[in-house]
C-alpha positions in Angstrom: -4.2 -2.6 -5.9 -5.7 -5.8 -6.8 -3.1 -8.5 -6.8 -3.2 -11.0 -9.9 -4.3 -14.3 -8.5 -3.1 -16.2 -11.7 0.2 -14.8 -10.9 0.2 -15.5 -7.0 3.1 -18.1 -6.1 2.0 -18.6 -2.3 2.8 -20.9 0.3 0.0 -23.5 0.8 -1.7 -24.0 4.0 -0.3 -27.5 4.3 3.2 -26.5 3.3 3.0 -23.6 5.8 2.0 -25.9 8.6 4.8 -28.3 7.8 7.4 -25.6 8.0 6.0 -24.5 11.1 5.9 -27.7 12.8 9.4 -28.6 13.4 11.9 -26.7 15.3 14.6 -27.5 12.8 12.8 -26.1 9.8 10.9 -23.2 11.5 10.4 -20.6 9.0 8.2 -18.1 11.1 8.6 -19.2 14.7 12.2 -19.8 14.3 14.7 -18.5 11.9 17.3 -21.0 11.6 17.3 -24.1 9.2 19.3 -27.0 10.9 18.1 -29.7 8.2 18.0 -27.8 4.9 20.7 -25.2 5.6 19.7 -21.8 5.9 19.9 -18.9 3.5 22.4 -16.6 3.8 23.1 -12.9 2.9 25.6 -12.4 0.3 29.1 -12.3 2.1 30.0 -8.9 1.0 27.2 -7.4 3.1 28.3 -9.5 6.3 32.1 -9.5 6.6 33.6 -12.3 8.8 32.5 -11.3 12.3 29.0 -11.7 12.1 27.0 -14.7 14.0 23.7 -16.0 12.8 20.5 -15.7 14.9 18.3 -16.8 12.0 17.4 -15.8 8.7 16.6 -12.2 9.5 19.1 -11.3 12.2 22.8 -11.2 12.3 24.8 -9.7 15.2 28.7 -9.3 15.4 30.9 -9.4 18.6 30.8 -5.5 18.8 26.9 -5.7 19.1 26.3 -4.1 15.7 23.2 -5.7 14.1 22.0 -6.6 10.6 18.3 -7.2 9.9 17.2 -8.3 6.5 14.2 -6.7 4.9 12.3 -9.6 3.0 9.9 -7.4 0.9 11.0 -5.2 -2.1 11.1 -1.5 -1.1 9.5 0.4 -4.1 9.3 3.6 -1.9 6.8 2.4 0.6 9.0 2.4 3.4 9.0 -1.4 4.2 12.7 -1.6 4.4 12.3 0.4 7.4 8.9 -0.7 9.0 9.7 -4.5 8.5 13.1 -4.4 10.4 11.4 -2.2 13.1 9.2 -5.1 13.9 12.0 -7.6 14.3 14.3 -4.9 16.2 11.5 -4.0 18.7 11.1 -7.8 19.6 14.8 -8.1 19.7 15.2 -5.2 22.0 18.0 -4.0 19.7 19.5 -0.5 19.7 17.9 0.9 16.5 21.2 3.2 16.3 23.3 0.0 15.9 21.0 -1.7 13.3 21.8 -1.9 9.7 19.1 -2.8 7.3 20.0 -4.9 4.2 17.4 -6.0 1.5 17.0 -9.8 1.4 17.2 -11.3 -2.2 14.8 -14.2 -2.9 14.8 -16.8 -0.2 14.3 -20.1 -2.0 15.6 -23.4 -1.6 15.0 -27.1 -3.2 12.5 -29.0 -1.0 10.7 -32.2 -1.2 10.6 -33.8 -4.7 12.8 -30.8 -6.2 10.1 -28.3 -5.5 10.6 -24.9 -4.3 10.4 -23.8 -0.7 10.2 -20.2 0.2 12.4 -19.5 3.1 11.4 -16.0 3.9 7.7 -16.6 3.4 5.9 -13.6 1.9 8.0 -11.5 -0.5 6.0 -9.0 -2.2 6.2 -5.2 -2.1 4.1 -2.2 -3.0 0.7 -4.2 -2.9 -0.4 -2.8 0.6 0.1 -6.1 2.4 3.6 -6.1 3.4 3.1 -5.0 7.1 -0.1 -7.1 7.7 1.4 -10.3 6.4 4.7 -9.5 8.4 3.2 -8.5 11.6 3.0 -12.0 13.3 6.0 -13.6 11.4 8.7 -11.0 12.3 7.4 -10.6 15.7 8.2 -14.2 16.4 11.5 -14.0 14.6 12.5 -11.2 16.8 11.3 -12.7 19.8 13.1 -15.8 19.2 16.4 -14.1 18.7 15.9 -12.4 21.9 15.1 -15.6 23.6 18.4 -17.1 22.4 20.5 -14.2 23.8 18.7 -14.4 26.9 19.3 -18.0 27.2 23.1 -17.4 26.6 23.1 -14.8 29.2 21.6 -16.9 31.9 24.0 -19.6 31.5 26.8 -17.0 31.7 25.3 -15.2 34.7 24.2 -18.3 36.6 20.6 -16.9 36.8 17.3 -18.0 35.5 16.4 -16.7 32.2 12.8 -15.4 33.3 14.4 -13.1 35.8 16.6 -11.4 33.1 15.3 -8.3 30.8 16.5 -6.9 27.5 16.9 -3.3 26.7 18.7 -1.7 23.9 21.1 -4.5 22.8 21.8 -5.6 26.4 20.8 -8.2 28.7 20.3 -6.9 32.2 20.1 -8.9 35.5 18.1 -8.0 38.6 21.4 -7.0 40.5 22.4 -4.7 37.8 24.8 -6.9 35.9 24.8 -6.1 32.2 25.8 -8.5 29.2 26.0 -7.0 25.6 24.4 -8.9 22.7 27.9 -8.7 21.0 29.3 -10.8 23.8 26.6 -13.4 23.8 25.8 -13.8 20.2 28.5 -16.7 19.6 27.0 -18.5 22.4 23.6 -17.8 21.4 23.8 -19.0 18.0 24.7 -22.6 19.2 21.8 -23.0 21.4 18.9 -25.4 20.3 15.7 -23.9 19.4 12.7 -24.2 22.1 10.0 -26.5 21.4 7.4 -23.8 21.5 7.9 -20.4 20.0 8.6 -17.7 22.6 5.6 -15.2 23.2 6.2 -11.8 21.6 6.0 -8.7 23.7 2.8 -7.0 24.9 2.2 -3.7 23.3 2.8 -1.9 26.5 6.6 -2.9 26.4 7.2 -1.6 22.7 10.1 0.9 22.6 10.4 1.3 18.8 7.1 0.5 17.1 4.9 3.5 17.0 8.0 5.7 17.2 8.8 7.9 14.1 12.0 6.8 12.3 13.6 7.9 9.2 13.7 5.7 6.3 16.5 3.3 6.5 17.8 4.3 3.1 17.3 7.9 3.3 21.0 8.9 3.6 22.1 6.8 0.8 19.3 8.1 -1.5 19.8 11.9 -0.9 23.7 11.5 -1.3 23.3 9.4 -4.5 24.9 6.2 -3.1 21.7 4.2 -3.5 22.0 1.5 -6.2 19.0 0.6 -7.9 18.8 -2.4 -10.3 19.5 -0.2 -13.5 22.8 0.8 -11.8 24.1 -2.8 -11.6 26.5 -4.1 -14.0 29.0 -7.0 -14.9 32.2 -6.6 -16.8 31.4 -9.0 -19.6 27.7 -8.0 -19.8 26.3 -7.0 -23.2 23.7 -4.1 -23.2 20.5 -4.9 -24.7 17.8 -2.4 -25.9 14.6 -3.3 -27.6 12.3 -2.3 -30.3 9.0 -3.5 -29.6 6.1 -3.9 -32.1 3.8 -0.8 -31.9 0.8 -3.1 -31.9 0.7 -5.4 -28.9 -1.0 -8.2 -31.1 1.1 -7.5 -34.0 3.9 -9.4 -35.7 7.4 -9.0 -37.2 7.2 -8.9 -41.1 10.6 -8.5 -41.8 14.0 -6.9 -40.3 17.2 -6.0 -41.8 19.8 -6.2 -39.2 22.7 -5.3 -41.3 22.8 -1.5 -40.7 22.7 -2.2 -36.9 25.5 -4.7 -37.0 27.6 -2.2 -38.9 27.6 0.1 -35.9 30.7 -0.4 -33.9 30.2 -2.3 -30.7 27.0 -4.1 -31.7 27.3 -7.8 -31.2 23.9 -9.3 -32.1 20.7 -8.6 -33.3 17.9 -11.1 -32.1 14.1 -11.4 -32.3 11.8 -12.0 -29.4 8.1 -13.1 -29.4 5.6 -13.9 -26.9 5.0 -17.5 -25.8 1.2 -18.0 -26.6 1.1 -20.8 -23.8 1.9 -18.3 -21.2 -0.3 -15.8 -19.4 0.2 -12.1 -19.4 3.2 -11.1 -17.3 5.1 -14.2 -17.5 6.3 -13.9 -21.2 7.4 -11.4 -23.6 5.1 -8.4 -23.7 5.0 -7.8 -27.5 7.1 -9.0 -30.5 10.5 -7.2 -30.4 13.8 -6.9 -31.9 16.8 -6.8 -29.6 20.1 -5.1 -30.4 23.0 -6.3 -28.0 26.0 -4.1 -27.9 29.3 -3.6 -25.9 27.8 -0.3 -24.3 24.5 1.5 -24.1 25.1 4.2 -26.8 26.2 1.6 -29.4 23.0 -0.4 -28.7 20.8 2.5 -29.1 22.4 3.7 -32.3 22.2 0.1 -33.4 18.5 0.2 -32.6 17.9 3.5 -34.4 19.4 2.0 -37.6 17.3 -1.2 -37.8 15.1 -1.7 -40.8 11.9 -3.2 -39.4 8.6 -3.8 -40.9 5.7 -4.6 -38.4 2.4 -6.3 -39.3 -0.6 -4.9 -37.4 -2.9 -7.2 -35.6 -6.6 -7.5 -34.9 -6.3 -4.4 -32.6 -4.9 -2.1 -35.3 -8.3 -0.2 -35.6 -8.9 0.0 -31.8 -8.9 3.5 -30.2 -9.7 4.6 -26.7 -12.4 6.9 -27.9 -14.2 4.0 -29.5 -14.0 1.7 -26.5 -15.4 4.6 -24.6 -18.4 5.1 -26.9 -18.9 1.2 -26.7 -18.9 1.3 -23.0 -21.3 4.0 -22.7 -23.6 2.2 -25.0 -23.7 -0.9 -22.7 -24.6 1.2 -19.9 -27.3 3.3 -21.5 -30.8 3.0 -20.2 -32.2 1.8 -23.3 -29.4 -0.9 -23.8 -30.6 -4.5 -23.5 -27.1 -5.9 -22.9 -27.0 -8.1 -20.1 -24.0 -7.6 -17.6 -21.1 -9.9 -17.8 -21.4 -10.4 -14.0 -23.7 -9.4 -11.4 -21.3 -8.6 -8.7 -23.8 -7.8 -6.0 -27.6 -7.9 -5.8 -29.4 -6.9 -2.5 -33.0 -6.1 -2.1 -35.2 -5.2 -4.8 -33.9 -2.0 -7.0 -36.7 -2.0 -9.4 -39.4 -2.0 -6.7 -37.7 0.8 -4.9 -37.5 2.9 -8.0 -41.3 2.6 -8.6 -42.0 4.2 -5.3 -39.3 6.9 -5.5 -39.7 10.4 -4.5 -36.8 11.3 -6.7 -34.0 9.7 -8.7 -30.5 10.9 -9.7 -28.4 9.5 -12.6 -24.8 10.3 -13.6 -22.0 8.8 -15.7 -18.4 9.2 -15.0 -15.4 8.4 -17.2 -11.8 7.2 -16.1 -9.0 7.0 -18.7 -6.3 4.4 -19.3 -3.5 4.9 -17.0 0.4 3.9 -17.4 2.5 3.0 -14.4 5.2 5.5 -15.4 7.9 4.2 -12.8 10.8 6.5 -12.3 13.1 3.5 -13.1 12.1 2.0 -16.4 12.1 -1.6 -16.7 15.6 -3.4 -16.8 17.3 -6.6 -15.5 20.8 -7.8 -15.4 20.9 -11.5 -16.1 23.7 -14.2 -15.9 22.6 -17.6 -17.1 25.3 -20.4 -16.7 24.9 -24.1 -17.0 24.1 -24.7 -13.4 23.3 -21.2 -12.0 21.2 -18.3 -12.8 22.0 -15.0 -11.2 19.7 -11.8 -11.7 19.5 -8.4 -10.3 15.8 -7.4 -10.8 13.7 -4.3 -9.8 10.6 -6.5 -8.8 7.8 -6.4 -6.6 7.6 -10.2 -6.5 10.7 -11.9 -6.4 8.7 -15.3 -6.2 7.1 -14.5 -9.6 10.4 -13.5 -11.2 11.7 -16.8 -10.0 8.9 -18.6 -11.7 9.7 -17.1 -15.1 13.5 -17.9 -14.7 13.0 -21.5 -13.7 10.7 -22.2 -16.6 13.0 -20.7 -19.2 16.0 -22.5 -17.7 14.8 -25.6 -15.9 17.2 -24.9 -13.1 16.6 -26.3 -9.7 15.2 -23.7 -7.3 18.3 -23.1 -5.1 20.3 -22.7 -8.5 18.5 -19.5 -9.1 19.7 -16.2 -7.3 17.6 -13.1 -7.5 18.7 -9.8 -6.0 16.4 -7.1 -5.4 17.9 -3.7 -4.7 15.7 -0.7 -3.6 13.1 -0.4 -6.6 12.6 2.9 -8.3 8.7 2.8 -8.2 6.4 -0.1 -9.0 2.7 0.9 -8.7 1.8 -2.7 -9.8 3.9 -2.9 -12.9 6.5 -5.1 -11.4 4.3 -7.7 -10.6 4.7 -8.7 -14.1 8.1 -9.9 -15.4 8.0 -9.8 -19.2 11.2 -7.9 -19.0 12.8 -10.8 -16.9 11.7 -13.0 -19.7 13.4 -11.0 -22.3 16.5 -10.7 -20.3 16.7 -14.4 -19.7 16.2 -15.4 -23.1 18.9 -13.0 -24.5 21.3 -14.3 -21.9 20.7 -17.9 -22.8 21.2 -17.2 -26.5 24.5 -15.1 -26.3 25.9 -17.1 -23.5 26.9 -13.9 -21.7 25.6 -11.6 -19.0 22.9 -9.3 -20.4 22.1 -6.1 -18.9 18.5 -5.2 -20.5 17.4 -1.5 -20.5 14.2 -0.2 -21.7 14.1 3.5 -22.8 11.4 5.8 -21.5 9.6 5.6 -24.8 9.4 1.7 -24.5 8.2 1.9 -21.0 5.3 4.0 -21.9 4.2 2.3 -25.0 4.7 -1.1 -23.7 3.0 -1.0 -20.4 0.3 -3.3 -18.7 -2.1 -0.5 -18.6 -5.0 0.3 -16.0 -8.0 -0.1 -18.2 -10.3 2.7 -18.7 -13.9 2.5 -17.3 -17.2 4.1 -17.5 -19.4 4.2 -14.5 -23.3 4.8 -14.7 -25.0 5.1 -11.2 -28.6 5.5 -10.4 -29.8 6.3 -6.8 -33.4 6.3 -5.6 -34.5 8.7 -2.8 -37.6 8.4 -0.6 -39.7 11.3 0.8 -37.4 11.4 4.0 -34.5 12.1 1.8 -33.0 8.6 2.5 -31.2 6.9 -0.4 -33.2 3.8 -0.5 -31.8 2.1 -3.8 -28.3 2.4 -5.5 -27.6 0.9 -8.9 -24.3 1.0 -10.3 -23.0 -0.4 -13.7 -19.3 -0.4 -14.8 -17.9 -1.3 -18.1 -14.2 -1.9 -18.6 -11.7 -4.3 -20.2 -10.6 -6.5 -17.3 -7.1 -6.2 -16.2 -7.3 -9.9 -15.4 -8.0 -10.9 -19.1 -5.4 -13.2 -20.6 -4.0 -14.3 -17.2 -6.0 -17.6 -16.6 -8.6 -16.3 -14.5 -12.2 -17.3 -15.5 -14.6 -14.9 -17.0 -16.8 -15.0 -14.0 -14.1 -13.7 -11.8 -12.7 -11.1 -13.9 -14.8 -8.4 -12.5 -12.6 -8.5 -9.3 -9.8 -6.2 -10.7 -12.6 -3.7 -11.9 -14.8 -3.4 -8.9 -15.3 -4.5 -5.3 -18.1 -6.5 -4.0 -17.8 -4.3 -0.9 -17.5 -1.2 -2.4 -19.2 1.6 -0.7 -22.0 2.4 -0.2 -22.6 -1.3 -0.3 -24.1 -2.4 3.0 -25.3 0.9 3.8 -28.3 1.0 1.3 -31.2 -1.4 1.6 -31.4 -2.1 -2.1 -28.1 -2.3 -3.9 -27.0 -3.7 -7.3 -23.5 -3.7 -8.9 -23.1 -5.1 -12.3 -19.8 -5.2 -14.4 -19.9 -5.3 -18.3 -16.8 -6.9 -19.9 -15.0 -5.1 -22.9 -12.4 -6.6 -25.3 -9.1 -4.7 -25.9 -5.9 -5.7 -27.5 -4.1 -3.6 -25.0 -2.2 -5.5 -22.4 -3.7 -4.7 -18.9 -2.4 -5.4 -15.3 -2.2 -4.4 -11.7 -2.3 -0.8 -11.0 -1.9 1.3 -7.9 -5.2 1.3 -5.8 -7.0 -0.8 -8.4 -9.8 -1.1 -8.3 -10.6 1.6 -5.7 -9.1 4.4 -7.4 -11.6 4.6 -10.4 -14.6 3.4 -8.2 -14.2 6.1 -5.5 -14.3 8.8 -7.8 -17.5 7.8 -9.2 -19.2 6.7 -6.0 -18.0 9.7 -3.8 -18.7 12.3 -6.5 -22.3 10.8 -7.0 -22.8 11.2 -3.3 -21.9 14.9 -3.5 -24.2 15.3 -6.3 -27.1 13.7 -4.1 -26.2 16.2 -1.5 -26.5 19.0 -4.0 -30.0 17.7 -5.3 -31.0 17.6 -1.6 -29.6 21.0 -1.0 -27.8 19.5 1.9 -24.2 19.7 3.6 -22.2 17.0 1.7 -20.7 15.9 4.8 -24.0 15.5 6.6 -25.1 13.4 3.7 -22.3 11.1 4.2 -22.8 10.8 7.8 -26.4 10.3 7.5 -25.9 7.4 4.7 -23.1 6.0 7.3 -25.9 5.9 10.0 -24.8 5.1 13.8 -21.5 3.4 14.4 -21.8 -0.2 14.0 -19.9 -3.2 12.4 -21.1 -4.4 9.1 -20.0 -8.0 7.9 -18.7 -7.8 4.4 -18.8 -10.2 1.6 -15.0 -11.0 1.8 -15.4 -11.8 5.4 -14.0 -8.6 6.6 -15.8 -6.0 8.7 -16.8 -2.4 8.1 -16.8 -0.2 11.1 -18.9 2.8 10.1 -17.7 4.5 13.5 -14.1 4.7 12.3 -15.3 6.0 8.7 -17.2 8.6 10.4 -14.3 9.6 12.5 -11.9 10.1 9.7 -14.4 12.1 7.8 -15.2 14.4 11.0 -11.2 14.8 11.4 -10.6 16.1 8.0 -13.9 18.3 8.1 -12.9 19.9 11.4 -9.2 20.5 10.1 -10.1 22.1 7.0 -12.8 24.3 8.7 -15.9 22.7 7.0 -18.3 24.9 8.9 -17.7 27.4 6.5 -18.3 25.1 3.4 -21.2 27.1 2.1 -19.9 30.6 2.7 -16.2 30.2 1.8 -14.9 32.0 -1.4 -12.8 29.0 -2.0 -14.3 25.6 -2.8 -14.2 22.9 -0.2 -14.7 19.1 -1.0 -14.7 16.1 0.8 -14.8 12.2 0.2 -14.0 9.0 2.2 -13.2 5.4 1.5 -12.8 2.0 3.2 -10.1 -0.5 2.0 -9.0 -3.8 3.5 -9.5 -2.8 7.2 -8.2 0.9 6.8 -10.3 4.0 6.8 -9.3 7.3 4.7 -10.8 10.6 4.3 -9.7 13.6 2.2 -10.8 17.3 2.4 -9.6 19.7 -0.1 -9.8 23.4 -0.6 -9.2 24.9 -4.1 -9.3 28.6 -5.5 -10.4 30.0 -8.9 -8.9 33.1 -10.2 -9.0 34.2 -13.8 -10.2 30.7 -14.8 -7.0 29.3 -13.1 -7.5 26.5 -10.6 -5.3 26.3 -7.5 -5.1 23.8 -4.9 -4.9 25.6 -1.6 -5.1 23.1 1.0 -5.3 19.3 1.4 -6.0 17.4 4.4 -6.0 13.6 5.0 -7.0 11.5 7.9 -6.1 7.6 8.0 -7.1 4.8 10.4 -4.7 2.0 9.7 -4.8 0.3 13.2 -1.2 -0.4 14.7 1.1 2.1 13.3 4.8 0.7 13.1 6.6 4.0 11.7 4.4 7.3 12.1 7.0 9.1 10.1 6.9 6.5 7.4 3.1 6.5 7.4 2.8 10.1 7.0 5.4 9.9 3.9 3.2 7.2 2.4 -0.1 9.4 2.9 1.5 12.7 1.5 3.2 10.6 -1.3 0.0 8.9 -2.5 -2.0 12.2 -2.1 0.4 14.0 -4.5 0.5 11.0 -6.8 -3.5 10.8 -7.0 -3.6 14.7 -7.6 -1.0 14.4 -10.2 -3.1 11.5 -12.0 -6.4 13.1 -11.5 -5.3 16.3 -12.9 -3.3 15.4 -16.0 -2.8 11.9 -16.7 -4.5 9.6 -19.6 -3.2 7.1 -22.0 -4.9 7.4 -25.4 -4.8 4.9 -28.2 -5.4 5.7 -32.0 -5.1 3.0 -34.7 -4.2 0.6 -32.0 -1.2 2.4 -30.9 -0.6 4.2 -27.6 0.1 7.9 -28.4 1.9 8.8 -25.2 5.7 8.1 -25.2 7.4 10.6 -22.9 7.0 13.1 -19.8 5.7 15.7 -22.2 2.9 13.7 -23.7 2.1 12.1 -19.9 2.7 15.1 -17.7 3.1 14.7 -14.1 1.6 17.8 -12.2 4.2 20.4 -11.5 5.2 21.6 -8.2 3.3 24.9 -8.9 0.0 23.2 -9.4 0.2 20.9 -6.4 -0.1 22.2 -2.8 2.9 23.1 -0.6 1.8 20.4 1.9 -0.5 17.6 2.7 -1.7 17.8 6.2 -1.9 14.3 7.8 -4.0 13.1 10.6 -3.0 9.6 11.8 -5.8 8.1 14.2 -4.0 6.7 17.2 -4.0 2.9 17.1 -6.1 1.1 19.8 -4.5 -2.2 19.6 -6.1 -3.5 16.4 -3.4 -5.2 14.2 -1.9 -3.1 11.5 -3.3 -2.7 7.9 -1.7 -1.7 4.6 -1.1 1.9 3.6 1.2 2.2 0.6 -1.8 3.3 -1.6 -4.6 4.0 0.9 -4.5 7.8 0.4 -5.1 7.3 -3.4 -8.8 6.8 -3.9 -10.4 9.7 -2.0 -8.2 12.5 -3.6 -9.8 12.8 -7.2 -13.5 12.8 -5.8 -12.6 15.4 -3.1 -10.9 17.5 -5.6 -13.7 17.4 -8.1 -16.3 18.1 -5.4 -14.3 21.2 -4.4 -14.0 22.3 -7.9 -17.9 22.3 -8.0 -17.9 24.4 -5.0 -15.8 27.0 -6.2 -16.7 27.0 -10.0 -20.3 25.3 -10.3 -18.6 23.0 -12.8 -19.3 19.5 -12.2 -16.4 17.3 -13.6 -17.5 13.8 -14.2 -14.5 12.9 -16.5 -10.8 12.6 -15.6 -8.1 14.0 -16.3 -9.8 16.9 -14.5 -8.0 20.0 -15.8 -8.7 19.1 -19.5 -12.4 18.5 -18.8 -12.5 21.5 -16.5 -11.3 23.9 -19.2 -13.8 22.3 -21.8 -16.7 22.9 -19.3 -16.0 26.4 -18.2 
C-alpha cells in the first residue's frame, strides 16, 4: 500500500535524536519519562498492583506482565508480533503476558507542540514490524536490565553474572528471583547512560516460534470489542445521508419529517472544508440525523426531504474514463506522459533492431475497501478535553484532525484504538473523525457516528482504475531487450497536497519489475482527472502493476513457446544484487528461490501435460519476495480453483503462525478481488452499495486451503508482510486460466471477462 505523504505525521530526524539523547526522555532506548511524565495505560486495564517498567511494560507482584501494542491491529497480527519482540528481549514467560492496545501516545512538548511518546503508530501499511524491530528490542532489553540490576543488589552478585529466563532472574549458584518480587525495586532504578544491548539471535526464545493471535480467544467467543461496539450513556447516535455526487452540493433540506420521529434530537448539515486536503475533512456534503438510538436515527434519515445539486463530475462514468485512458495509450496517440517515471537505455533504438515485438493492454477496475466494520467514531468534546474511540490505522493523523477542529493542546486529546475491523488503507483517512467531532461540538454531547453499509460503499476513497499498455522487444536470442510500459490512471494522491510530478508514486513504482533486468526500460504515467475520491488501498501500487507485468511475461513465454517458469528465471538471470532507485536492493537469487519453491510444490514439471491449468507469478516489494503458483480446472465452462501455493521470503520471522495467516488471508482477499470485484460509476454516481452488488467470493469458489512456504530467515531484519501475498495472485490465476482454457484474460474482474471471452 502506498502511504500518503501529505498525511504523514512523522517524527523529524532532529526531534528523534533529541528524544533519544537523554536518559530521562528516552523513547526508544528507554521507556520511562522522568521529565515530562510517562503516558499511562487506562487504569481499568491495570488495577492497582502493576509497577511500571516503561511505556510498553507493566509487571505486577505476582509476575503477570502487561505489554502494550503500539500499532493498531486491523487483522494483521501486529498486536501479537510487536509484544513478542518486547517479551523475548524481556525474557518474559509468554503464558503470563497479556497484550493491551495502546491508545495514541502524545504529550505537549516544547512550544506547545505534540510529542509522540510511542513513536511509530500506524497499522496495516506493511511497515509495523520493520519500524518496531529496533525500537521494541531496546525497550525489552532495558526492562530486562532494570530487573537484573534489582536482582544483583538483592543477591549481592554482579549483574553480568546473572541471566534471565521465563520471568525469573537466575544466579550461577542456582538461586532464582522472580520478576514479580523485583519489579518494585526495578521501577526505582535510574536509567543507564547507554542503552543495554539487545540479545543476539541465538538467544531468542520466542521470536521465530509459532504463537496464536493474542486476541484470538476474545474474537472467537464474541467478547472482542471494536470501536463500533463502544458507547456512552449520554451519546446521541448520528447517521448520515451523503450527497450522491462527491463534488455536489446541498440544494435544500426539509428536516421537519425527520424531527417528527420520536427520539430524533437534531438535523445538521456538514460540508467539506476546501482548505483541507482529502482525508482530513468531511468526504462529501451530508445531512446528519442525531437521535437517542440507532433506529430512530435511521428512521429519521429515511424521512428527510433532501434535494442535491450535482457537481462538475455528474456526467462522469467508469466506462468513459477507461476509454479516455485507452486513447491516451494508443500507439497513434501524441499525448505526452505526465511523468516519465524511469527511462534507461534506448527503447526506440532497440525496437528498430527487434527480431519480434509483443504488445498487450491490461485493464484494472476501481475498487472499494469494503471493510467488515463500517466507518464509525465515538467522540466526546469537552471544554478542556476530547475523548475518542476510533477504528483508525493512523492515530496520529486522527489526532491532527481533532486538534485542528478543537484547538486543544496535544495532551488534552485522548484517542483510544480498539482492534480494528479491517483497514486496507481506508482508515488512513479520517473524514469520519472530522464528521464526528463537528457533530459532537455542535450538540455539546457525546456523539456515536455510525455509517451504514450503503454509505460505506458509496462514499469511499477508492483505488483508481488503470489501463496498462506494455510493449516488449525480443532479439534473435529470445532475450527481452526492451520493455516499454505506459499506465493511465487518476492518481490516488490528487487533492492531497502532493505535487503533480510526484502523483505517479501511488500508481506505479520506479523499481517495478522487470526494471533493472532489461537493458532498455521505460515507464510512463498519464494522469487522468476524476471527481471520485481516491486514496490508499491494500498493496497499492503493486496489486495493479503485478497483474499487468506478470501476465505479460506469461504472454512472452507463450510467443516464444517456452516454459513460463524458464522465461522468468532467464529474465532474472544469475543470482546477484541490483541497486534500486529507492536505495533498496533487489536480490534476484531470493526471487528465483521463491519461484522455484512454488513451482516444485505445485508440480510444475507437468505444466504442459496437465489436464488442469498451472499458472505462476512472482514479485518483489520493499525488501520482501513472494511467488504464487495456482492450479485451476474447467468443467462445463465452470472454473474451479484446485490448489494455491505461496512462498514468501521476509527476512527475520517474528511469528511464523501469524505470517502464515497473513499470507493465506491476503491470498484469499486477492483471489476474491481478482474474481469478482469492481466499482462502476454512472452519471457521476457509484453503482455498488451492498454485498450483492460488490460480491466477495464465496467459499465454494475459493480453494480449501492455501499452502504456504516460508523461507527460513538468515539473519536479515524483518520486512512487512500484511499485503505481501496480494500482487502475484491475479496474474498467477489469469495465467493458469489461460493454460486450462486458452482464454487470455487481460481485464479484471476475471470471472465476468472469462465468461465473455469463452
